Steps between C-alpha positions, in 0.01 A plus 500: 500500500468310183475820291832612660667169405365469148721611221298624200763348255537182711308169542189500699588154640832638626326788673252257665779267625693793638170626658442169675856469624466853648157458669503140601724530823296802637161342406604171664586668814167679490313167462702356794418799728132492398478124589661561831255777580207296386605213727527746795177674424295185454602320832207289625587431861398752761843487684687554175275789407549655843874459468503650158286800607719582805811465296375741241380738762829499678693561176285780394544670841859420581668474156292650228813512264510122520154475352616738215800283428258209431411668176832633408587423146139483408317820580804713442586361148534736216566428135836616331527849393464452118125502436477358142743285312381662184633824618850498360740788450375553124135503603561746779681754254202494261 
């Protein structure tokens, strides 16, 4: 992603700032989801673990699409089409 945002003729600091602005919302959401999953996975009380296990089993059997929606925006992310910032029209023609 950084290579796609960098302009060979531009400032590196500008590219890094743009990169941070582009990735920060997505990575912050990944961190939030990871923390939530970690709290759920590490429940310590037996009743809470039983409830968690039953809920996961029910969702996986009754609504598998709901489980996939939990990773929507993370697992299905693709970088923009342009592969390298250095690939400009003049360098493509050469």
